[in-house]
PATI-442956 format. One record per residue: residue number from 1; x, y, z of N, C-alpha, C in turn; chain. Coordinates in steps of 0.1 Angstrom, whole numbers, plus 5000, padded with zeros to 4 digits. Layout:
PATI-442956
{NUM; {X; Y; Z}; {X; Y; Z}; {X; Y; Z}; A}
...
//
This chain:
PATI-442956
{1; {6792; 0860; 4500}; {6779; 0853; 4498}; {6775; 0853; 4484}; A}
{2; {6771; 0842; 4478}; {6766; 0842; 4465}; {6752; 0848; 4464}; A}
{3; {6749; 0853; 4452}; {6735; 0858; 4450}; {6727; 0849; 4441}; A}
{4; {6734; 0842; 4433}; {6727; 0834; 4423}; {6734; 0820; 4421}; A}
{5; {6726; 0810; 4419}; {6731; 0797; 4415}; {6729; 0795; 4400}; A}
{6; {6738; 0789; 4393}; {6737; 0786; 4379}; {6737; 0771; 4378}; A}
{7; {6725; 0766; 4374}; {6723; 0751; 4373}; {6726; 0747; 4358}; A}
{8; {6734; 0737; 4357}; {6739; 0732; 4344}; {6739; 0717; 4344}; A}
{9; {6740; 0711; 4332}; {6740; 0697; 4330}; {6755; 0692; 4330}; A}
{10; {6758; 0685; 4341}; {6771; 0680; 4343}; {6776; 0670; 4332}; A}
{11; {6766; 0663; 4326}; {6769; 0653; 4316}; {6771; 0659; 4302}; A}
{12; {6770; 0672; 4300}; {6771; 0679; 4287}; {6784; 0687; 4287}; A}
{13; {6793; 0682; 4278}; {6806; 0689; 4277}; {6805; 0703; 4273}; A}
{14; {6796; 0706; 4263}; {6794; 0720; 4259}; {6789; 0728; 4270}; A}
{15; {6780; 0723; 4278}; {6774; 0730; 4289}; {6785; 0734; 4299}; A}
{16; {6793; 0724; 4302}; {6804; 0727; 4312}; {6814; 0737; 4307}; A}
{17; {6817; 0736; 4294}; {6826; 0746; 4288}; {6820; 0760; 4288}; A}
{18; {6807; 0761; 4284}; {6800; 0774; 4285}; {6800; 0780; 4299}; A}
{19; {6797; 0771; 4309}; {6797; 0776; 4322}; {6811; 0781; 4326}; A}
{20; {6822; 0774; 4322}; {6835; 0778; 4325}; {6838; 0792; 4320}; A}
{21; {6833; 0795; 4308}; {6834; 0809; 4302}; {6827; 0819; 4311}; A}
{22; {6815; 0816; 4315}; {6808; 0825; 4324}; {6815; 0827; 4337}; A}
{23; {6820; 0816; 4343}; {6827; 0817; 4356}; {6840; 0825; 4355}; A}
{24; {6846; 0825; 4343}; {6858; 0833; 4341}; {6854; 0848; 4341}; A}
{25; {6843; 0851; 4335}; {6838; 0864; 4334}; {6833; 0869; 4347}; A}
{26; {6829; 0860; 4356}; {6823; 0864; 4370}; {6835; 0868; 4379}; A}
{27; {6840; 0880; 4377}; {6852; 0884; 4385}; {6848; 0887; 4399}; A}
{28; {6836; 0890; 4402}; {6832; 0893; 4416}; {6828; 0880; 4423}; A}
{29; {6828; 0869; 4416}; {6825; 0855; 4422}; {6812; 0855; 4429}; A}
{30; {6801; 0859; 4422}; {6788; 0859; 4428}; {6780; 0847; 4423}; A}
{31; {6785; 0839; 4414}; {6778; 0828; 4409}; {6783; 0815; 4415}; A}
{32; {6773; 0807; 4418}; {6776; 0793; 4424}; {6772; 0783; 4414}; A}
{33; {6781; 0775; 4408}; {6776; 0764; 4399}; {6770; 0753; 4407}; A}
{34; {6759; 0748; 4401}; {6752; 0736; 4407}; {6748; 0727; 4396}; A}
{35; {6753; 0715; 4396}; {6749; 0705; 4386}; {6734; 0701; 4388}; A}
{36; {6727; 0700; 4377}; {6713; 0696; 4377}; {6712; 0682; 4384}; A}
{37; {6722; 0674; 4383}; {6722; 0661; 4389}; {6725; 0660; 4404}; A}
{38; {6728; 0672; 4410}; {6731; 0672; 4424}; {6719; 0674; 4433}; A}
{39; {6719; 0669; 4445}; {6708; 0671; 4454}; {6704; 0685; 4457}; A}
{40; {6714; 0694; 4456}; {6711; 0708; 4458}; {6701; 0714; 4447}; A}
{41; {6702; 0708; 4436}; {6694; 0712; 4425}; {6679; 0708; 4428}; A}
{42; {6677; 0697; 4435}; {6664; 0693; 4439}; {6657; 0704; 4448}; A}
{43; {6665; 0709; 4457}; {6660; 0720; 4466}; {6658; 0733; 4459}; A}
{44; {6667; 0737; 4450}; {6666; 0749; 4443}; {6655; 0749; 4433}; A}
{45; {6652; 0738; 4427}; {6642; 0737; 4416}; {6630; 0729; 4421}; A}
{46; {6627; 0729; 4434}; {6616; 0721; 4440}; {6603; 0725; 4432}; A}
{47; {6596; 0714; 4429}; {6583; 0716; 4422}; {6584; 0716; 4407}; A}
{48; {6597; 0718; 4401}; {6598; 0718; 4387}; {6600; 0703; 4382}; A}
{49; {6592; 0699; 4372}; {6593; 0686; 4367}; {6607; 0682; 4362}; A}
{50; {6611; 0670; 4364}; {6625; 0666; 4360}; {6627; 0669; 4345}; A}
{51; {6618; 0666; 4337}; {6620; 0668; 4322}; {6623; 0683; 4320}; A}
{52; {6615; 0692; 4326}; {6618; 0706; 4325}; {6631; 0711; 4330}; A}
{53; {6635; 0704; 4341}; {6648; 0707; 4347}; {6659; 0705; 4337}; A}
{54; {6659; 0693; 4331}; {6670; 0689; 4322}; {6669; 0695; 4308}; A}
{55; {6658; 0702; 4305}; {6657; 0708; 4292}; {6664; 0721; 4290}; A}
{56; {6670; 0726; 4301}; {6676; 0739; 4301}; {6686; 0742; 4312}; A}
{57; {6692; 0753; 4312}; {6700; 0758; 4323}; {6691; 0767; 4331}; A}
{58; {6694; 0770; 4343}; {6686; 0778; 4352}; {6695; 0787; 4360}; A}
{59; {6689; 0799; 4363}; {6695; 0809; 4371}; {6686; 0811; 4383}; A}
{60; {6691; 0808; 4395}; {6682; 0809; 4407}; {6688; 0820; 4416}; A}
{61; {6680; 0830; 4419}; {6684; 0841; 4428}; {6683; 0836; 4442}; A}
{62; {6690; 0844; 4451}; {6691; 0840; 4465}; {6677; 0839; 4471}; A}
{63; {6668; 0848; 4466}; {6654; 0848; 4471}; {6645; 0837; 4465}; A}
{64; {6651; 0829; 4456}; {6644; 0817; 4450}; {6638; 0819; 4436}; A}
{65; {6639; 0832; 4431}; {6633; 0834; 4417}; {6641; 0826; 4407}; A}
{66; {6634; 0819; 4399}; {6640; 0810; 4389}; {6638; 0816; 4375}; A}
{67; {6649; 0817; 4367}; {6648; 0820; 4353}; {6655; 0809; 4345}; A}
{68; {6649; 0806; 4334}; {6655; 0794; 4326}; {6656; 0798; 4311}; A}
{69; {6665; 0790; 4305}; {6667; 0792; 4290}; {6671; 0806; 4287}; A}
{70; {6665; 0811; 4276}; {6669; 0824; 4271}; {6665; 0835; 4281}; A}
{71; {6654; 0833; 4288}; {6649; 0843; 4298}; {6659; 0845; 4309}; A}
{72; {6669; 0836; 4311}; {6679; 0838; 4321}; {6691; 0845; 4316}; A}
{73; {6693; 0846; 4303}; {6705; 0852; 4298}; {6707; 0867; 4302}; A}
{74; {6697; 0875; 4301}; {6698; 0889; 4305}; {6701; 0891; 4320}; A}
{75; {6693; 0884; 4329}; {6697; 0886; 4343}; {6711; 0881; 4346}; A}
{76; {6715; 0870; 4339}; {6729; 0865; 4342}; {6739; 0876; 4337}; A}
{77; {6737; 0881; 4325}; {6747; 0891; 4320}; {6748; 0903; 4329}; A}
{78; {6737; 0907; 4335}; {6736; 0919; 4344}; {6745; 0917; 4356}; A}
{79; {6748; 0904; 4360}; {6756; 0901; 4371}; {6771; 0902; 4368}; A}
{80; {6774; 0902; 4355}; {6788; 0901; 4350}; {6794; 0915; 4346}; A}
{81; {6806; 0917; 4349}; {6813; 0930; 4346}; {6812; 0933; 4331}; A}
{82; {6806; 0944; 4328}; {6804; 0948; 4314}; {6793; 0941; 4307}; A}
{83; {6785; 0933; 4313}; {6775; 0926; 4307}; {6762; 0933; 4304}; A}
{84; {6760; 0945; 4311}; {6747; 0952; 4310}; {6743; 0955; 4296}; A}
{85; {6752; 0961; 4287}; {6747; 0964; 4273}; {6742; 0952; 4266}; A}
{86; {6749; 0940; 4267}; {6744; 0928; 4260}; {6731; 0923; 4267}; A}
{87; {6730; 0924; 4280}; {6718; 0920; 4287}; {6706; 0929; 4281}; A}
{88; {6708; 0942; 4280}; {6697; 0950; 4275}; {6693; 0946; 4261}; A}
{89; {6702; 0943; 4253}; {6699; 0939; 4239}; {6691; 0926; 4239}; A}
{90; {6695; 0916; 4247}; {6688; 0903; 4248}; {6674; 0905; 4254}; A}
{91; {6673; 0913; 4264}; {6660; 0915; 4270}; {6651; 0923; 4261}; A}
{92; {6656; 0931; 4252}; {6648; 0939; 4242}; {6641; 0929; 4232}; A}
{93; {6648; 0918; 4230}; {6643; 0908; 4220}; {6641; 0895; 4226}; A}
{94; {6632; 0893; 4236}; {6632; 0880; 4243}; {6628; 0868; 4235}; A}
{95; {6620; 0869; 4225}; {6616; 0858; 4217}; {6628; 0853; 4209}; A}
{96; {6635; 0863; 4203}; {6647; 0859; 4195}; {6658; 0853; 4204}; A}
{97; {6660; 0859; 4216}; {6669; 0853; 4226}; {6666; 0839; 4229}; A}
{98; {6653; 0836; 4232}; {6649; 0823; 4235}; {6651; 0813; 4223}; A}
{99; {6647; 0818; 4211}; {6649; 0809; 4199}; {6664; 0806; 4197}; A}
{100; {6672; 0816; 4199}; {6687; 0814; 4198}; {6692; 0804; 4208}; A}
{101; {6687; 0806; 4220}; {6691; 0796; 4231}; {6687; 0782; 4227}; A}
{102; {6674; 0781; 4223}; {6669; 0767; 4219}; {6677; 0761; 4208}; A}
{103; {6681; 0769; 4198}; {6688; 0764; 4187}; {6702; 0758; 4192}; A}
{104; {6709; 0766; 4200}; {6721; 0762; 4205}; {6719; 0749; 4214}; A}
{105; {6709; 0749; 4222}; {6707; 0738; 4231}; {6704; 0725; 4223}; A}
{106; {6696; 0727; 4212}; {6693; 0715; 4203}; {6705; 0710; 4196}; A}
{107; {6716; 0718; 4195}; {6728; 0713; 4188}; {6740; 0712; 4197}; A}
{108; {6738; 0712; 4210}; {6749; 0711; 4220}; {6758; 0699; 4218}; A}
{109; {6752; 0688; 4214}; {6761; 0676; 4212}; {6771; 0679; 4201}; A}
{110; {6767; 0685; 4190}; {6776; 0689; 4180}; {6786; 0699; 4184}; A}
{111; {6782; 0709; 4191}; {6791; 0719; 4196}; {6801; 0713; 4206}; A}
{112; {6796; 0704; 4214}; {6805; 0698; 4224}; {6816; 0690; 4217}; A}
{113; {6814; 0684; 4206}; {6824; 0677; 4198}; {6835; 0687; 4193}; A}
{114; {6831; 0699; 4191}; {6840; 0710; 4185}; {6849; 0716; 4196}; A}
{115; {6845; 0714; 4208}; {6853; 0720; 4219}; {6864; 0710; 4223}; A}
{116; {6876; 0715; 4223}; {6888; 0707; 4227}; {6886; 0701; 4241}; A}
{117; {6891; 0689; 4242}; {6890; 0682; 4256}; {6898; 0691; 4266}; A}
{118; {6909; 0696; 4263}; {6916; 0705; 4272}; {6908; 0716; 4277}; A}
{119; {6900; 0722; 4268}; {6891; 0733; 4272}; {6881; 0729; 4282}; A}
{120; {6875; 0717; 4279}; {6865; 0712; 4289}; {6872; 0709; 4302}; A}
{121; {6884; 0704; 4302}; {6891; 0701; 4315}; {6894; 0713; 4323}; A}
{122; {6897; 0724; 4316}; {6899; 0737; 4323}; {6886; 0742; 4329}; A}
{123; {6875; 0740; 4321}; {6862; 0744; 4326}; {6859; 0736; 4338}; A}
{124; {6861; 0723; 4338}; {6858; 0714; 4349}; {6866; 0718; 4361}; A}
{125; {6878; 0722; 4360}; {6886; 0726; 4371}; {6881; 0738; 4377}; A}
{126; {6877; 0748; 4369}; {6871; 0760; 4374}; {6858; 0758; 4381}; A}
{127; {6849; 0750; 4375}; {6837; 0746; 4382}; {6839; 0740; 4395}; A}
{128; {6848; 0730; 4396}; {6852; 0724; 4408}; {6857; 0734; 4419}; A}
{129; {6865; 0742; 4415}; {6871; 0752; 4424}; {6860; 0761; 4430}; A}
{130; {6851; 0766; 4421}; {6840; 0774; 4425}; {6830; 0766; 4434}; A}
{131; {6827; 0754; 4431}; {6818; 0746; 4438}; {6824; 0743; 4452}; A}
{132; {6836; 0740; 4453}; {6843; 0738; 4466}; {6843; 0751; 4474}; A}
{133; {6845; 0762; 4468}; {6845; 0775; 4475}; {6832; 0778; 4482}; A}
{134; {6821; 0774; 4475}; {6807; 0777; 4481}; {6804; 0766; 4492}; A}
{135; {6811; 0755; 4491}; {6808; 0744; 4501}; {6814; 0747; 4514}; A}
{136; {6824; 0756; 4515}; {6831; 0760; 4527}; {6822; 0767; 4536}; A}
//
């Protein structure tokens, strides 16, 4: 059973590639990818304005707690093997973490152009495999 849903922008190549890296790191397979454009995102992010939904990625715990943008980085890393030290660092400096996230998010189109299409395709395949796994 998954414990957390990771909501991402399906239309963003850099976002899909980044999620692919996270899913490869998720050896225990506790993360469920959910595209922000999917109906399930409406349920998970109920009450959150559409503009706010699309402005960031989100981590939703099984109990419904939502963390977004830089604030979600630490909790996400704590779920990944060996991620606790980096999570502690990011959580120690939350404003810097959020500024770093915002800078990357503001430049994601540029970064997406730098990622090879083959890398995006591998990420898409992994996202699809994990999505189908949770649909069963």
